[in-house]
C-alpha positions in Angstrom: -51.7 28.8 -59.6 -48.6 28.0 -57.2 -49.5 26.7 -53.9 -48.1 28.6 -50.7 -47.0 26.0 -48.4 -47.0 26.8 -44.6 -45.0 25.6 -42.5 -46.2 24.0 -39.3 -45.4 24.9 -36.1 -43.7 21.9 -33.9 -45.5 21.9 -30.3 -43.7 21.3 -27.6 -44.1 17.7 -25.9 -45.5 18.1 -22.8 -43.6 16.6 -20.3 -44.6 13.3 -18.2 -46.4 14.2 -15.4 -44.5 13.0 -12.5 -45.5 9.8 -11.1 -46.6 9.6 -7.3 -43.9 7.4 -5.4 -46.0 5.4 -3.1 -44.6 2.8 -0.1 -45.8 0.4 -2.9 -44.0 1.9 -5.6 -40.6 3.2 -4.2 -39.0 0.0 -5.1 -39.8 -0.2 -8.6 -39.0 4.2 -8.5 -35.3 3.4 -7.2 -34.8 0.2 -9.4 -35.5 3.0 -12.8 -32.8 5.5 -11.4 -30.2 3.0 -10.5 -30.8 1.9 -13.6 -30.6 5.0 -15.8 -27.0 5.5 -13.9 -25.6 2.1 -15.1 -24.6 3.4 -18.3 -22.3 6.1 -16.5 -21.2 3.6 -14.0 -20.0 1.1 -15.9 -17.3 3.1 -18.5 -15.6 4.5 -15.3 -15.2 0.9 -13.8 -13.3 -0.3 -16.9 -10.9 3.0 -16.8 -10.1 2.8 -13.5 -9.3 -1.0 -14.1 -7.5 -0.4 -16.9 -5.6 2.2 -15.2 -4.5 -0.1 -12.6 -3.4 -2.4 -15.2 -1.0 0.1 -16.5 0.1 1.0 -13.1 1.6 -2.5 -12.0 3.1 -3.3 -15.5 4.8 0.1 -15.2 5.7 -0.7 -11.3 7.1 -4.0 -12.3 9.3 -3.3 -15.7 10.5 -0.3 -13.3 11.4 -2.5 -10.5 13.2 -5.4 -13.0 15.0 -2.3 -14.9 16.5 -1.1 -11.3 17.8 -4.4 -10.0 18.7 -5.0 -14.0 20.9 -1.6 -13.3 22.3 -2.9 -9.4 23.1 -5.7 -10.4 25.1 -4.7 -13.4 26.8 -2.3 -11.0 27.5 -4.6 -8.6 28.7 -7.8 -10.1 30.0 -6.1 -14.1 31.1 -2.8 -13.3 32.0 -3.6 -9.6 30.9 0.2 -8.5 32.7 0.7 -5.1 30.9 4.2 -4.6 29.2 5.0 -1.2 25.5 4.8 -2.3 26.1 1.1 -3.0 28.1 0.4 -0.5 25.2 1.6 1.6 23.1 -0.6 -0.3 24.7 -3.9 -0.1 25.2 -2.6 4.4 20.9 -2.7 4.0 20.2 -5.8 1.4 22.3 -8.9 2.1 23.6 -9.2 -1.4 26.4 -12.0 -1.8 29.7 -11.5 -3.4 30.0 -15.5 -3.0 29.7 -18.5 -1.2 32.0 -20.5 1.3 30.2 -24.2 2.1 27.3 -22.8 1.2 27.4 -19.9 3.5 26.8 -16.2 1.5 30.0 -13.6 1.4 28.8 -10.2 1.8 29.3 -8.3 -0.4 29.2 -5.2 2.3 32.2 -7.5 4.4 34.0 -7.0 0.7 33.3 -3.3 0.2 34.0 -2.8 4.0 37.9 -4.0 3.5 38.6 -2.7 0.2 37.1 0.6 -0.4 39.7 2.1 2.4 42.4 1.0 0.2 41.4 2.4 -2.7 40.2 5.7 -0.8 44.1 6.1 0.3 45.4 5.0 -3.2 42.9 8.1 -4.6 44.1 10.3 -2.3 47.5 9.7 -1.2 49.5 7.3 -2.7 51.7 8.6 -5.5 51.4 6.0 -8.4 47.7 7.3 -10.5 45.1 4.4 -9.9 44.4 5.0 -13.5 47.4 4.0 -14.9 48.9 -0.3 -15.5 50.3 0.1 -11.9 47.8 1.7 -10.0 45.5 -1.0 -11.3 47.3 -3.6 -10.5 47.7 -2.5 -7.0 43.9 -1.9 -6.8 43.2 -5.6 -8.2 45.6 -7.4 -5.2 43.6 -4.7 -2.6 40.3 -6.9 -3.9 41.9 -10.5 -3.4 43.6 -9.2 -0.4 39.4 -7.6 0.5 37.5 -10.7 -0.8 39.6 -13.3 1.1 39.0 -11.5 4.7 35.6 -11.4 3.4 35.1 -15.4 2.7 37.2 -16.0 6.0 34.1 -13.5 7.4 31.5 -15.8 6.1 33.1 -18.8 6.7 33.6 -17.9 11.0 30.2 -16.7 11.2 29.1 -20.2 9.9 31.2 -22.0 12.4 29.9 -19.3 15.1 26.0 -20.6 14.5 27.3 -24.2 14.7 28.8 -23.9 17.5 26.8 -20.3 19.0 29.4 -17.6 19.4 28.8 -14.5 19.7 30.5 -10.8 19.8 28.9 -8.4 22.2 28.8 -4.7 21.6 30.8 -3.8 25.1 33.4 -6.7 23.2 33.9 -4.2 20.3 33.5 -1.2 22.4 36.8 -2.7 24.7 38.7 -3.8 21.5 38.2 -0.2 20.8 39.7 1.2 24.2 42.4 -0.9 23.4 43.4 0.9 20.7 43.6 4.3 22.3 46.2 3.5 24.5 48.7 4.0 21.9 51.6 6.3 23.0 50.0 8.7 26.3 46.9 7.3 25.8 45.0 10.2 24.9 43.7 9.2 21.9 39.6 9.7 21.7 37.2 8.4 19.9 36.6 11.6 18.0 40.5 11.5 17.3 40.0 7.5 15.6 36.7 8.7 13.7 38.7 12.2 12.3 41.9 10.2 11.3 39.9 6.9 9.7 37.7 9.4 7.5 39.9 11.2 6.8 43.3 9.3 5.9 40.9 6.0 4.6 37.2 7.3 3.8 35.2 5.1 6.7 33.0 6.1 9.4 33.0 5.2 13.1 30.4 2.4 12.5 32.7 0.6 9.5 35.4 0.9 11.9 33.5 -0.9 14.7 32.4 -3.6 11.8 35.8 -4.6 11.0 36.5 -4.9 14.9 33.4 -7.0 15.2 34.5 -9.4 12.3 37.8 -9.5 13.6 37.1 -10.9 17.1 34.4 -13.1 15.7 36.8 -14.9 13.7 39.7 -14.8 16.5 37.1 -16.4 19.1 36.4 -19.4 16.0 40.0 -19.8 15.8 40.5 -20.7 19.2 37.4 -22.5 19.0 38.3 -25.1 16.8 42.2 -25.3 17.0 42.3 -27.9 20.2 45.6 -28.6 18.4 47.0 -25.2 19.5 45.4 -25.9 23.2 47.1 -29.1 23.7 50.1 -27.4 22.9 49.6 -24.8 25.3 49.1 -27.0 28.1 52.2 -28.8 27.3 54.2 -25.6 27.5 52.3 -25.1 30.7 54.1 -27.8 31.8 57.3 -27.4 31.1 57.1 -24.0 32.4 57.6 -25.4 35.9 60.4 -26.9 35.4 62.4 -25.3 32.6 63.1 -21.7 32.4 63.8 -21.3 29.4 61.4 -20.5 26.8 64.2 -21.0 23.8 64.6 -24.4 25.1 60.6 -25.3 25.8 60.5 -24.3 21.5 63.0 -25.9 21.2 62.0 -29.4 23.2 58.2 -28.7 21.0 59.7 -28.4 17.7 62.1 -31.1 17.7 59.1 -33.7 18.2 57.3 -31.8 15.6 59.1 -28.5 13.5 57.8 -25.6 13.2 54.7 -26.5 15.6 55.7 -22.6 18.0 57.6 -19.4 17.1 60.3 -18.5 19.9 62.0 -15.0 19.5 63.2 -12.0 21.6 61.3 -9.0 20.5 64.0 -6.0 21.1 62.8 -3.0 22.6 60.0 -1.6 20.8 56.9 0.8 21.7 54.4 -0.3 24.7 51.9 1.4 22.0 52.2 -0.9 19.8 50.5 -4.5 19.4 52.9 -7.6 18.7 50.7 -11.0 17.6 47.5 -9.5 18.4 49.0 -8.7 21.9 48.6 -5.2 23.5 52.6 -4.8 24.2 51.9 -2.6 27.3 50.2 -5.4 28.3 53.2 -7.1 28.1 55.1 -4.6 29.8 53.1 -4.7 32.8 54.4 -8.1 33.4 57.1 -8.7 35.9 60.5 -9.1 35.1 62.6 -12.2 34.0 58.9 -14.3 34.9 57.5 -16.4 32.4 54.1 -15.6 31.7 50.8 -16.7 29.7 49.0 -18.2 27.3 47.7 -14.9 26.6 45.4 -14.9 23.4 45.3 -12.4 20.9 42.6 -10.2 19.8 42.5 -11.7 16.3 43.2 -15.3 15.0 46.9 -15.6 15.6 47.2 -17.3 18.6 49.1 -17.9 22.4 51.4 -15.6 23.3 54.1 -17.1 26.4 56.5 -14.9 27.2 59.6 -13.0 29.8 60.0 -9.0 30.0 64.0 -8.3 29.9 64.2 -5.1 30.3 61.6 -1.7 30.1 63.7 1.4 28.8 61.4 5.0 29.0 57.4 3.6 26.6 59.8 0.6 25.3 60.0 -3.3 26.3 62.3 -6.0 25.3 60.9 -9.6 26.0 61.9 -13.1 24.6 58.6 -14.7 23.6 56.9 -18.2 22.2 54.1 -17.9 20.5 51.4 -21.1 19.5 49.9 -19.7 16.3 46.7 -21.2 15.6 46.6 -23.0 11.8 43.3 -25.7 12.4 40.6 -22.4 11.3 42.5 -21.6 7.6 43.6 -25.1 7.2 40.0 -25.7 7.2 39.1 -22.6 5.0 42.0 -23.6 2.2 40.6 -27.4 2.1 37.2 -25.7 1.1 38.8 -23.7 -1.4 40.6 -26.9 -2.4 37.2 -28.8 -2.8 36.1 -26.5 -4.7 33.4 -25.6 -2.3 34.0 -21.4 -2.5 32.3 -19.6 -5.1 33.0 -15.8 -6.3 31.0 -13.9 -8.7 33.0 -11.0 -9.6 35.7 -11.0 -11.7 39.3 -11.1 -9.8 41.9 -11.1 -11.5 45.8 -9.2 -10.9 47.7 -11.1 -13.6 45.8 -9.1 -16.5 47.4 -6.3 -15.3 50.8 -7.8 -14.6 51.8 -7.9 -18.4 
């Protein structure tokens, strides 16, 4: 006879009776609760640690990629867009060095971009043509040379504590407004510069600042020119002919000074770095000077011969500043100049 199996009925386990917590057992009870939660805590800490590491790795790789892309755009592709120009204004990136002083990439673009803008917008020669590329390459060379001169001027300015204030820049821009009848406004100058050359008012101020600083440095270092000026001043009291004075100086040292007669020129122009309007305001038939140029051109002695409407005719003796340019050339000859981008007009001359 087959036995019938009777399933066993599982009894629920009776829960443990709650343990009474007393002052003596509260520490033990707290430790038991904390120990039970540790198995959830440690995996979460591990995941968070990995998350931080991954975030750091991704951020580092992104920065390396961004820096590499920027380097390629500036130093290999030579990107001259407004975006990269603003980047070079924020970051002091060099485009070369002269005697250990960095040549600012922003200065190079400051001088090159207006020429590029004008050629692309107004010039009859297409920038993509062989002649257009050749022109742009020459403009790059000119912009680089100006940026190098700025860098060397800043180096000397730091050594001799030479500075340019905002007021000096403002005064130089005010002189620009004397064109024709003196009606040019700030808006007119800015609008014209933006339309023709694609530059802003701040770009204009930066160009003038750099030019004034170069001029100050050139005057400060050229004691030879200062000695020639003193010699002319002594001769002015004896002779009344600027030509005789120039001939006597050039006799001992040829091409030391330059003599000439301007012919009738507009008072709204600039002559050897001097506003012609300032020359026209001088007393007629009287030798006046020296006047320092606003740039690094040099000193000017002159005598007004005639005036007509808004024009003036004068004879002059110009004392050029040579020491700064000669010192800069000497550094280049001594291989103390490095350029970080390739500029080669010869590649487009074949």
